[in-house]
C-alpha angles and dihedrals in degrees: 000000000000124000118239092249090057091049092050090056093061122094122248092255092051090049091052091051090048091050091052091050092048093049089050091050090049090053092049091049092050091050091049090049093051093050092045095245097113112116101177109041091175089070090072091062092046093052092048091052092048089049088054092050093051092046090050092054092046091050092048090053093049092052095049112103111247109250 
């Protein structure tokens, strides 16, 4: 799990790629959970929080006035 300072250092393109990867991982974890194959259920919560962190940074960047 990345710290917020590490996430802020990434470029917008890197953040969008990371968001895509995290959403894919979230989907895979949910599928594993529904089929009873999930071993670490706490990972779902961690992935959801990291998705929220990345989305927060992306939204902050969108709302900043272009200088």
